C-alpha positions as CSV (number, residue, x, y, z in Angstrom):
1,M,0.2,0.0,0.0
2,W,1.4,3.4,-1.1
3,N,1.5,6.3,1.4
4,P,1.2,9.5,-0.2
5,E,2.0,11.4,2.9
6,H,5.3,9.4,3.4
7,Y,6.1,9.8,-0.3
8,L,5.7,13.5,-0.1
9,A,7.8,13.9,3.0
10,F,10.8,14.7,0.6
11,A,8.7,16.1,-2.1
12,D,11.7,18.6,-2.9
13,H,14.1,15.8,-3.2
14,R,11.7,13.5,-5.3
15,G,10.6,16.6,-7.5
16,R,14.1,17.5,-8.8
17,P,14.7,14.7,-10.9
18,Y,11.3,15.1,-12.4
19,G,12.0,18.8,-13.3
20,E,15.2,17.8,-14.8
21,L,13.7,15.4,-16.7
22,V,10.8,17.4,-17.9
23,A,13.1,20.0,-18.9
24,R,14.9,18.1,-21.5
25,I,11.7,17.3,-23.6
26,D,11.5,19.3,-26.6
27,A,7.9,19.6,-27.6
28,E,6.2,22.9,-28.6
29,R,2.4,22.2,-28.6
30,P,2.1,18.6,-27.7
31,R,-1.8,17.3,-28.2
32,R,-1.7,14.7,-25.1
33,I,1.0,14.0,-22.7
34,V,0.8,10.9,-20.5
35,D,2.2,10.6,-17.1
36,L,2.6,7.0,-16.2
37,G,2.9,6.5,-12.3
38,C,1.6,10.0,-11.6
39,G,1.8,9.3,-7.8
40,P,0.0,11.9,-5.9
41,G,-0.2,14.4,-8.8
42,N,2.0,17.0,-7.2
43,L,4.1,17.2,-10.1
44,T,1.7,16.3,-13.0
45,A,0.0,19.4,-12.1
46,G,3.3,21.0,-13.5
47,L,2.6,19.7,-17.0
48,A,-0.7,21.7,-17.4
49,A,1.0,25.0,-16.7
50,R,3.8,24.3,-19.2
51,W,1.6,22.9,-22.0
52,P,-1.8,24.3,-21.2
53,D,-3.7,23.3,-24.5
54,A,-2.4,19.7,-24.1
55,V,-4.8,16.6,-23.0
56,I,-3.1,15.5,-19.7
57,E,-3.3,11.9,-19.2
58,A,-2.7,10.4,-15.8
59,T,-2.4,6.9,-14.4
60,D,-1.2,5.2,-11.6
61,N,-1.5,1.4,-10.0
62,S,-2.2,2.7,-6.4
63,P,-5.7,3.6,-5.4
64,E,-4.2,5.7,-2.8
65,M,-2.0,7.7,-5.1
66,V,-4.9,8.1,-7.4
67,A,-7.1,9.5,-4.8
68,A,-4.3,11.9,-3.7
69,A,-3.9,13.1,-7.4
70,R,-7.8,13.7,-7.9
71,E,-7.7,15.8,-4.6
72,R,-5.4,17.9,-6.8
73,G,-7.5,18.3,-9.6
74,I,-5.7,15.8,-11.7
75,D,-7.9,13.4,-13.7
76,A,-5.8,10.4,-12.8
77,H,-6.9,6.7,-13.4
78,L,-6.1,3.4,-11.8
79,Q,-4.2,1.4,-14.0
80,D,-1.3,-1.0,-13.9
81,V,1.3,0.5,-16.6
82,R,1.6,-2.8,-17.9
83,D,-1.9,-2.5,-19.4
84,W,-1.5,1.1,-21.0
85,R,-1.3,1.6,-24.8
86,P,-0.9,5.0,-26.5
87,A,-3.8,6.9,-28.0
88,P,-2.8,8.1,-31.5
89,D,-2.5,11.6,-30.6
90,T,0.1,10.8,-27.9
91,D,3.0,13.2,-28.4
92,V,4.7,12.8,-25.0
93,I,5.1,9.8,-22.5
94,I,6.6,10.8,-19.0
95,S,7.3,8.2,-16.5
96,N,9.1,9.3,-13.1
97,A,10.4,6.7,-11.0
98,T,8.0,3.7,-12.0
99,L,9.6,1.5,-14.4
100,Q,11.9,-0.1,-11.9
101,W,9.0,-1.8,-10.3
102,V,8.2,-3.5,-13.7
103,P,10.6,-6.3,-14.5
104,E,9.5,-6.5,-18.1
105,H,9.9,-2.5,-18.4
106,R,12.1,-3.1,-21.4
107,D,9.7,-4.8,-23.2
108,L,7.2,-1.9,-23.0
109,L,9.7,0.6,-23.7
110,R,10.0,-1.3,-27.1
111,S,6.5,-1.5,-27.7
112,W,5.8,2.1,-26.9
113,A,8.4,3.5,-29.1
114,R,7.2,1.2,-32.1
115,A,3.4,2.2,-31.2
116,L,4.2,6.2,-31.4
117,H,4.4,8.2,-34.4
118,P,7.6,9.9,-35.6
119,G,8.6,13.1,-33.5
120,A,6.8,11.7,-30.3
121,Q,8.9,11.6,-27.3
122,L,9.4,8.9,-24.4
123,A,10.8,10.6,-21.3
124,F,11.5,8.7,-18.0
125,Q,13.8,8.3,-15.2
126,V,14.5,5.5,-12.6
127,P,16.6,5.1,-9.6
128,G,19.9,3.4,-10.0
129,N,20.9,2.9,-6.5
130,F,20.0,-0.9,-6.1
131,E,23.3,-1.9,-5.3
132,F,23.9,1.1,-3.0
133,P,24.2,0.5,1.0
134,S,20.5,1.2,1.4
135,H,19.3,-1.4,-0.9
136,R,21.9,-3.8,0.1
137,I,20.9,-3.6,3.8
138,I,17.3,-3.8,3.1
139,R,17.8,-7.3,1.0
140,S,19.9,-8.4,4.0
141,V,17.5,-7.9,6.8
142,A,14.4,-9.1,4.9
143,T,16.3,-12.4,3.9
144,S,17.7,-12.9,7.4
145,P,16.2,-15.7,9.3
146,R,13.8,-13.6,11.4
147,W,12.1,-12.2,8.2
148,R,12.7,-14.4,5.2
149,D,9.5,-16.7,5.7
150,A,7.2,-13.1,6.1
151,L,8.8,-11.8,3.1
152,S,9.2,-14.8,0.9
153,Q,6.9,-13.5,-1.6
154,I,8.6,-10.0,-2.4
155,D,11.2,-9.7,-5.1
156,F,14.2,-7.9,-3.8
157,R,16.1,-7.3,-6.9
158,G,19.5,-6.2,-7.1
159,G,21.8,-4.4,-9.9
160,D,20.1,-5.5,-12.9
161,T,16.5,-4.0,-12.1
162,V,17.5,-1.3,-14.4
163,D,19.9,-0.5,-17.0
164,D,22.8,2.2,-17.1
165,P,22.1,5.2,-19.6
166,T,24.0,3.4,-22.4
167,G,21.9,0.1,-22.0
168,Y,18.6,2.0,-22.5
169,A,20.1,4.2,-25.1
170,S,20.9,0.9,-27.1
171,L,17.6,-0.5,-26.6
172,L,15.6,2.6,-27.8
173,T,17.9,3.4,-30.4
174,D,17.4,-0.4,-31.7
175,A,13.6,0.5,-31.4
176,G,13.8,3.4,-33.8
177,C,14.4,6.4,-31.4
178,V,17.1,9.3,-31.4
179,V,18.2,9.1,-27.5
180,D,19.2,11.3,-25.0
181,A,20.2,9.4,-22.0
182,W,22.6,10.5,-18.8
183,E,22.6,9.7,-15.3
184,T,23.1,12.2,-12.1
185,T,24.1,11.0,-8.4
186,Y,22.4,13.7,-6.0
187,A,24.0,14.1,-2.6
188,Q,20.9,14.6,-0.8
189,Q,21.2,16.5,2.5
190,L,18.4,15.0,4.7
191,T,17.2,15.7,8.2
192,G,15.6,14.0,11.1
193,H,16.4,11.2,13.5
194,D,16.3,8.3,11.0
195,P,16.0,10.4,7.5
196,V,17.2,7.5,5.4
197,L,14.8,5.2,6.9
198,D,12.1,7.4,6.4
199,W,13.2,8.2,2.9
200,V,13.0,4.4,2.1
201,T,9.9,3.8,4.0
202,G,8.0,6.2,1.5
203,T,9.2,3.9,-1.5
204,A,11.5,1.0,-1.4
205,L,9.9,-0.5,1.7
206,T,6.2,-0.3,0.3
207,P,6.1,-3.9,-0.5
208,V,7.4,-4.8,3.1
209,R,4.7,-2.6,4.9
210,S,1.7,-4.3,3.0
211,A,3.1,-7.7,4.0
212,L,3.4,-6.9,7.7
213,D,1.0,-6.1,10.4
214,D,1.7,-3.3,12.4
215,D,3.8,-4.8,15.1
216,A,5.9,-6.7,12.6
217,W,6.5,-3.5,10.8
218,E,8.0,-1.6,13.3
219,A,10.0,-4.5,14.6
220,F,11.2,-4.6,10.7
221,R,12.2,-1.0,10.8
222,A,13.9,-1.4,14.3
223,D,16.3,-3.9,12.7
224,L,16.9,-1.4,9.7
225,A,17.4,1.5,11.4
226,P,20.9,1.3,13.2
227,Q,22.4,-0.6,9.8
228,L,21.3,2.4,7.9
229,S,22.4,4.9,10.5
230,T,26.0,3.3,10.2
231,A,26.0,3.2,6.3
232,Y,24.8,7.0,6.4
233,P,26.1,8.5,9.6
234,R,24.9,11.9,10.8
235,R,27.0,15.0,10.6
236,A,27.7,17.4,13.3
237,D,25.1,19.6,12.0
238,G,22.5,17.1,12.4
239,S,22.1,16.2,8.6
240,T,23.1,13.3,6.7
241,F,24.1,12.9,3.2
242,F,22.3,10.4,1.3
243,P,23.7,9.6,-2.5
244,F,20.9,8.8,-4.8
245,R,21.7,7.9,-8.3
246,R,19.1,8.4,-11.2
247,I,19.1,7.2,-14.8
248,F,17.3,9.7,-17.3
249,V,16.3,9.2,-20.9
250,V,14.7,11.3,-23.4
251,A,13.8,9.4,-26.6
252,T,12.4,10.7,-29.7
253,V,10.8,8.3,-32.3
254,R,12.2,8.7,-35.8
């Protein structure tokens, strides 16, 4: 279960990659812009401001996120990204930190690129930190004897979850696109008692929260907290630096 409140606790940090991705989209008067995995809609709202004449299509597979987006006036719809198909007038597809949840997303990218008309753009970004300490610690705790039975149904994927920029550039070039692909590692300065734990609670730990009752969830977080604090120590000023790698792609169909 996704929690919009937890997700938005770091809205500025989560929003920065989205803004940098959208800034690289070269579309003057798109007819339809699709935001796949719109979340609570706080970022989707900016699309209408930049492209006021476009139809904004927004989807997410979380009822909680769709409800939050609708409260912001976004006409969001509940849909699994794997079931989505582009309408004929789709000029821009945007997917922000969504495709890493979909093991078959490479096949989706190929099919979307081939379904879009020449000149249409496909822009997405995914986290590239699956081998960073935060995710290695989560996998280690989740597969420990205390938790492995309760969490056995969760696929805690590693470094092959996403490709690097060259991998996506190659995939989409072969699918008939001109590709701009890059990566950025943000040195995010977080505050709070357990800021990295709070960060991953809003994203990576969502499947864990859904699998555990309240008491087990708090116990799991208690097992994670000291290891994350060791990996990401607090500075003298009380803040914590959390390196976060992101992979960006903007592909234009030829």
